[in-house]
N, C-alpha and C positions, 0 to 999 in steps of 0.2 A: 504494500498498498504506503502509494508515494508522502511523501512527509507534508504535512498539514505548515502552513506559516502564518503568523499573527498579522493580521493588518492594520492600522489605523485608519479610519475615513473622517478623520481633522475632527470629529467629534469628542474626542477622550475615549470613545469606546472602541474597544478593540474586536474585531471581528474574525472569525474563523469560514475558511470557504466551506462548503458542505462537503463529505465526502460524497463520490458519484453511487449512487445506489446500486445494493448488488442484484444479481438473478433472482434472491428469495427474496428480496424486497419490494420489484418490478413485480414478482408473481402472484406476491400478496394483494398489493394495489389493486389489481385485474381481477383478482377475486372478489376484493369488497366491492369494486364498481360493478360485476358482474351481480352481486346478490343484491344492492342497491338498483340495480336495470334490469331484476328479475320481471318478465315478460307477465303482465295479469291476461286473464282472458276472460271473456264473459260468455255465460252458459243461457241459451234460449232452446225452449221447447217450443219448437216451430206448429206442431202437432196441436199443445193446448194454449198455443199463444201465449205461453209467461216465462218471466225467467227464472233460472234454478242459482244462479250466483253470479255475482258481478268479480270477483275476487278470486279467479281460478288461477295456481300455479302451477304451471308445466310440470312435471318431472319426467323428464325427457334423457337423463343420462344411467348411468348401471349407479354410480352413488348417490343421487338424486332420490332412486328410485327404492333404493334400499334403508336410505335414512325415512324415506318417507312420514309419516306423523310423527315419528319417534322423539320424546322429547317437549314437545306441543301438550300445553296443558287444556286447550281447549280449542276448538274452533268458534269463529264469531259465523253469525247467522248468513253473510254472505259472501264465506270465505270456502277453499275447497281445496285438492289436490286431484292433479288431472294425472293419472300413471298411464305411460305414452312409450313403448307397448307392451301392455297388459292382459292376461288372461285370468288374474288371480291376483288377488290381496291377503295381507293377513295386518293384525292388529298387535301381534306381540308388543308391548313395550308401550302401547298407545294406551293413555290413559280415559278417552270417554269410547263410546259409541257411535257408530256413522251407521251413514244409508249412501250402498254403492252401488252405481248403476255400470252397467257394464257395456258396451260399446263395440260395436262393427269397425270396418273401415270407413264406413260414409257415416257414421256417427249415430247409426240407428239404433236405438235401442233391443237388448236382446234377454239381459235378465237385472233384476230389481231382487235388491235383498236390503230391508228396514229395517233400522235398530240393531243394527251387526256389532254383537258385545265383544269387551276388548279381548285381548288374548288369546284367538280363535285364528282360525286359517280358513279362510272364505272356498267356497269351492272354485274349482278353474272350469274356465269355459272356454273351449278351444277356438271357438269362432271367434273371438272377443279381439279387438283390435289395443283398445284400452280402459279403463276402468275412472271412474268417478266415482273421490271420498267426500262426501258433501257431511252438512252437519244432520242429526238425527231429528224427523220429521220433513226433511224437502222435499222426497217425493211423495209422502199420504198432501202437503199441501199445494200440489205442484199438479198434483191429480196423474205423474206419471207413468207411464203402463207401457211392456212392454209393445214395440214395433212403432215409437213414437218417434220422430224424427229431431234430431238436435241440430245447432247451429255453432259452433264453438270457434271463436274468433276474437281478434283483440277490440277494446269499448270502441276505437277511431272506426275499424270496417265495420263494427257491427251497427254502428250507429248510419255510416253510408248506406246499408243493406237495409235497414228500416226502413231509412228515408226512400228507397228505391223501391221497396214495397208498398208504403202508405200511397207513393205517387202511383203505382201500377193499379192498387184500389181503386181510387180515386178516378184516374180515366176509366177503370171500367165500368165504376157508376155511371157518369158523365154517359156513356154509351148506351148503358141500359137503359137514363131517366132520359 
């Protein structure tokens, strides 16, 4: 490491040049930035025309899927975890029950589990491409059923898609009326 020299900036204070960040420091900074910028997703049930969540975190790395919700004390009513890819999950180490929604590759609901208790292994669904882990009562309050079609995307994209849908419906009403 090069020797650092003290410098006087004329104000009587002695400043030392900052050492160059090491690779470890750079990696830690990148990880922190990535954690802050974790993309959130909205989950909209197109069949029932209702939102299930406005703040889903996508777990799409091996580590993120392995960690899952372990260490969390609870989920807020609009939070959740989207395990991609996944055909089943567990709640070993999770301290609260969950609602589970299994989705195929087209985001169609193929299986539901309400109030999945802690320290259990959920059944595997080989045709599932992903699993949503949501707060309890989400399935009940949204009346989600197998076969429902979901839309999962970032909030900005959700807004533009819903605006397009509203414009399309208004146009159809004008033609019919």
